[in-house]
C-alpha positions, 0 to 999 in steps of 0.5 A: 390217746395216739393219733393217725392222719388218714388223708395223705396220698393213697399209697403212702397213706397205706405204708404209713398206716402199716407203720403207726400199727406196728408202733402201737402194737408196741404200745404197752401204757397205750388206752386209745387211738383216734384216727383223723383225716387232715383239712377237714376231709377224713380220706377220700379214697384212691385217685385213678391214677392210683388204681391204674398204676395196679390195674392187673388182678394179681398186684390188686390182690396183692394190695388187698393182701397187705391192707387187709393184714393192716386192718386186721391188726388195727381192730385187734389192738388192745387200744380202744379205736375211734374213727373220727369221720370229718368231711368225706370217708370214701372207698377204702376211706369207708373200709378203714371206718370199719376197722375201727371200734367205734365211728364218730362223725361231725354234722356234715360228714359222710361215709360212702362205700363207692366201690360200685362206681368204679366197678370194684367191691371192697377188698380191704375187709370192708365188706366182712366187717360192715355186715358184722356192724350193721348186718347183712341186709344194711351191708348189702344196701350200702355197697349195692346203692354205693348209698351215702350215710349222712349222720342221721342215717349212719346213726340209724342204721348202727354204723355211726355211734355218735354225731358231733355237735360241730363241722368239719372245718371248725377244728374242734372235732378232735376235742369233742372226740376225745370228750366222748370217748374219756369215760371209756378210757378212764383207769389203768391201761391195763384193765382198759386193754383187757376189756378190748382183749377179751372183747376182740376175742368174743367177736371173733373166736369159736365160744369155748376158744373165747372163754379160754382167752377171757379166762387167760386175760382175767388172769393177768388183772386179777390180784393186780394193782387195780384189783387190789386198789378197788377191793381196798377202797370199795367194800360194796358196788355201788 
C-alpha cells in the first residue's frame, strides 16, 4: 500500500495531495493507499490565517474546485483507499476522510465537520460524499450540529468501518490498518484494480453505463493470468 501524510500546513497539503494522486494514477502495480496524518493527528483542518488569505468568494471557489477535483480523482483511483484517522480529522480533514473507500479510527479518534462554526459548509465535495456514505439525515445531523464523531458513534452511523484497538500516540496504528486491509488486497493487482473499477462505476454511473463498464472491465481479466491459474487449480468453488 502507498502512503500519504495528511497533516502538513493546509496549502502545502493541498498541493502535495494533488501531486501524490497524480503519481498514484500511473501506479499500475498498486493495490491500495493508506492516508495517515503525522504526530497522532489525521488533519486538523485550516488555520484561520489560511482562510483569511482566500477570504473573497472567487478565490474560495477556485480553491474548492482544485480540492474537489483532487479528492474526486483520489476516490476514483483503481486502488482500495483507507483513511487512518488518528486523533482529529476536522473540517477539510473530515472531508478528506470521505474521499477514501474506508475509514479506520483509533480509539481516541474524532471526525468533526466543524464548518458551521466557521460560518461555512463543506466545499471540497465532503457533503455530497457524506450523504452517500451515511444517508441524508445523518449527514444533516453531522453538518448542522457540527457533531463530534467518536469511534462508537462513527461505527453506529456507518461512517467508521473499524475501530482499531490502539490510540493515536502508540505508533502501531499503521500496522493495525495494514492487517485490517490485507484480506481485501490478496491476489494480483489487476484483479484488485478491476474490483475497484466496477464498484466505482456502480456507485457513480447510471445503470446502463455501469453495466457497460462492468462488461469492459470483465473483458480485461477474463482469460487473464489470474483467471487461467484459478481455473487450473480449482475445479470447484469452495
